[in-house]
Each structure stands twice: as structure tokens, then as C-alpha cells.
C-alpha positions as CSV (number, residue, x, y, z in Angstrom):
1,X,23.0,-77.7,-29.8
2,X,20.5,-77.1,-32.6
3,X,19.3,-80.1,-34.6
4,X,17.3,-78.5,-37.4
5,X,19.0,-76.9,-40.4
6,X,17.1,-73.6,-39.7
7,X,18.0,-73.7,-36.1
8,X,21.7,-74.2,-36.9
9,X,21.6,-71.3,-39.3
10,X,19.9,-69.1,-36.7
11,X,22.6,-70.0,-34.1
12,X,25.3,-69.0,-36.6
13,X,23.6,-65.7,-37.5
14,X,23.0,-64.9,-33.8
15,X,26.7,-65.5,-33.0
16,X,27.8,-63.3,-35.9
17,X,25.5,-60.5,-34.7
18,X,26.5,-60.9,-31.1
19,X,30.2,-60.4,-32.1
20,X,29.5,-57.5,-34.4
21,X,27.3,-55.8,-31.7
22,X,29.9,-56.3,-29.0
23,X,32.6,-54.8,-31.2
24,X,30.5,-51.7,-32.0
25,X,29.5,-51.3,-28.3
26,X,33.1,-51.5,-27.3
27,X,34.2,-48.9,-29.9
28,X,31.4,-46.6,-28.7
29,X,32.5,-46.9,-25.1
30,X,36.1,-46.2,-26.1
31,X,35.0,-43.0,-27.9
32,X,33.2,-41.8,-24.8
33,X,36.2,-42.5,-22.6
34,X,38.4,-40.4,-25.0
35,X,36.0,-37.5,-24.6
36,X,36.1,-37.7,-20.8
37,X,39.9,-37.7,-20.9
38,X,40.0,-34.8,-23.4
39,X,37.7,-32.8,-21.2
40,X,40.3,-32.9,-18.4
41,X,43.0,-31.5,-20.7
42,X,43.5,-28.0,-22.1
43,X,43.4,-28.6,-25.8
44,X,40.1,-27.2,-27.2
45,X,40.5,-28.7,-30.7
46,X,41.0,-32.2,-29.2
47,X,37.8,-31.7,-27.1
48,X,35.8,-30.8,-30.2
49,X,37.1,-33.6,-32.4
50,X,36.6,-36.3,-29.7
51,X,33.2,-35.1,-28.8
52,X,32.1,-35.1,-32.5
53,X,33.4,-38.6,-32.9
54,X,31.7,-39.8,-29.8
55,X,28.3,-38.3,-30.8
56,X,28.7,-39.9,-34.2
57,X,29.5,-43.3,-32.7
58,X,26.5,-43.1,-30.3
59,X,24.2,-42.1,-33.1
60,X,25.5,-44.9,-35.3
61,X,25.0,-47.6,-32.6
62,X,21.5,-46.3,-31.8
63,X,20.5,-46.3,-35.5
64,X,21.6,-49.9,-35.8
65,X,19.6,-50.9,-32.8
66,X,22.6,-51.9,-30.7
67,X,21.5,-49.5,-28.0
68,X,18.2,-47.8,-27.5
69,X,17.8,-44.4,-29.1
70,X,16.8,-42.8,-25.8
71,X,20.0,-44.1,-24.1
72,X,22.1,-42.6,-27.0
73,X,20.3,-39.3,-26.7
74,X,20.8,-39.2,-22.9
75,X,24.5,-40.0,-23.2
76,X,24.9,-37.3,-25.9
77,X,23.1,-34.8,-23.7
78,X,25.3,-35.6,-20.7
79,X,28.5,-35.4,-22.8
80,X,27.4,-32.0,-24.2
81,X,26.7,-30.7,-20.7
82,X,30.1,-31.8,-19.5
83,X,31.8,-30.3,-22.6
84,X,29.9,-27.0,-22.1
85,X,30.9,-26.8,-18.4
86,X,34.5,-27.5,-19.3
87,X,34.4,-24.8,-22.0
88,X,33.0,-22.2,-19.7
89,X,35.3,-22.9,-16.8
């Protein structure tokens, strides 16, 4: 455990950030899973809304530095490819 006041404060801040980041990451993954489930179904409107929400979630987590920007871009690209394939099929 930390002994200095500044180290104690740092430990508290790090824990808060870790919990916040974990929550945001979990929410992002949930949005991605919703898109994957929606792509298997027939409802076009559900596909569009879930895809839009997932892209927004990915962009938000990347802008906050929770995930790297390139990883978010790659995931968005792959989701769009799957969505476009599902729409054309």
C-alpha cells in the first residue's frame, strides 16, 4: 500500500479510472454483440439503429483513450463490412 499522501491519492484516482474504463469497455462490447445478433435477423431498422449505436460507442471509447483509435477504426470497418454483406444478401 502507498505511504505518501500523493501516492495514496494516485492509487485512488487509478482505481476510479480503472472502474470507469472497464464499464465503458463492457458497454462497447455489448453494443457490438447487439449488432452481431441484429445482423442475423431480418429487421432492417434494428440493424441500422444497433450499428449506429455501436459505431458511436466505439468512437466514444476511442476518443477517451480507453481503446486505441486504430482498433476502433478497424472494428467499425469490420462491422460495416458485415452489415453491407447482410444487406446485399
